[in-house]
Every structure is written in structure tokens, then in C-alpha cells.
Residue, then its C-alpha position, 0 to 999 in steps of 0.5 A: v499500499a503506499a500511504t495507510n492515510p486513507a484519503y489516499g485511498f489505500k491504493v496499491w501502485p505496480r510501480d512503487s510496489s514494484v520498486t519496495a519489493l526490488g529493495f526487501a529482496a536487496a535486505g534477504h525479505l526473498d518471501e515478501a518480495v516473492k508475494f509480491y511480484r507473484w500478485m502483481a502477476s495475478v493482478q496483469e492484465d489480460g488484454s480484455r479491456a482495450e485500453f490496457p493490453t496484454g501484458t500490461w497493468f493500472s497506474n493503481y488497485s485496491y488493496w483490500l478487493r483483489k484485481w480492482p483498478k482503481t483509477f488514477v492517471e492512465p496509462e502509466w506503463d513504467s510498472l513493465g519494466l520496473f516488476m521485469i527488473g524486479v522479478y530477474h533481481t529477485w530470482r537471482l538472490l533467491n536462485e544464490r540460497d535455493p534453486q528449487a524454490a527460484g524454479e518455481f518462483l518463476t515458473g509455479p502456477i498462481e493464482q489465475l485471473d480471467q485470462g490472465p498469466t499462469s505464472v510470473y514468469d509468463a507474467v513477464q514474457r507478456a509484458a516484455e511483449f507488450v514494450e518490444n511490440n510497440l516499439t516506434e520506429h525510433g526505438f522508444g517504447p510505447a508513450d505514457h505518463s510515467i512518474w510525474e503523472e503530467d503529459f502522455q508522452w515519451n517519459t526518459f525515466t519509462q524509458v530507461t524501465y523499458a530498456s532495463g526489463l527487456n534486459a532482464a526479461c533477456l537474462l530469464a529467457e536465457e535461464m529458461g533455453q529460450t534463447d530466440r526470446a531472449s535475443e528479440w528481448l536484448 
């Protein structure tokens, strides 16, 4: 939850929470990071809403009701890259401790809602495919409102998260033996 003050509506920002979960992982609190990324994968959009294609997220979700979007400034797609980065680093740290748990984190079944992903790695693939399939002729990922929540444009922050996220997806694809996918995302 972004803030416990009721004025903020107990919103969960996938972008902000991805960074928090990344911090949990870096500090050795891997269970908390795994739990968050599994939740985030479970609420990833499945393309049933035209404005939220497969592999994306709303800017906010309710803390209290599973997969209840709380519209804010839409879209903020920096969460895609931050999710992929966080999943990769959580997997890497978990793999150092317990390779079996790391594999389960990526490929184990998650609660599937609608036509959403079946695993955390499936959510990574969907996010990476959305970015890859929407690159402009100049190599930019899709425009969004990004972290400053102002104009709809190509924000540097989002572009950096896309690039770093695709790199993380590439490293995960290599680990999964999907060299073709790894090459695409690289």
C-alpha cells in the first residue's frame, strides 16, 4: 500500500510497489518480494479492456479487493519494466540460496484471474512482448504518463525501465533456455 492514510484510498501502485519489493529482495526479505511479484503477476491485464492490452497494469489497484483497478492517471506503463527488473533480481538472489525455490518462483502456478498469466515468468513474457511489439521506428517503447503523471509522452524514466526490463527478461529467457526470445528482448 502506498500510504495508510485513508485520504489516499489504500492504493497499491504496481510501479512504486515493484521498487519496494526490489528493496525487500536486496535486503534479504525474499519471501515478501516473492509474494508481491506473484500478486502483481496475478493482476496483470489480459487484454479484455481495450485501453489495457495484454501484459500491462493499471496505475493503481485496491488493497482490499483483488484486481480492482482504481483509475488514476492512465496509463503509467513504467511498471512493466520495473516488474521485469524486480522479478529478475528476486529470482537471482533466491537462486543463490535455493535453486528449486527460484524455479518455483518463476514457473509455479499463480492464482489466475480472467485470461491472465499462469506464472510469474508468463507475466514477464507478456510484459516484454507488449514493450517489444510497441516499439516505434526510433526504438522508443509506448508513451505513457510515467512517474510525473502529467503529459502523455515518451518519458525518459519509462524508457529506461523498458530497456532495463527487456534486459532482465532477456536474462530470464536465457535461464529458461529460450534463446530466440532472449535475442528478441536483447
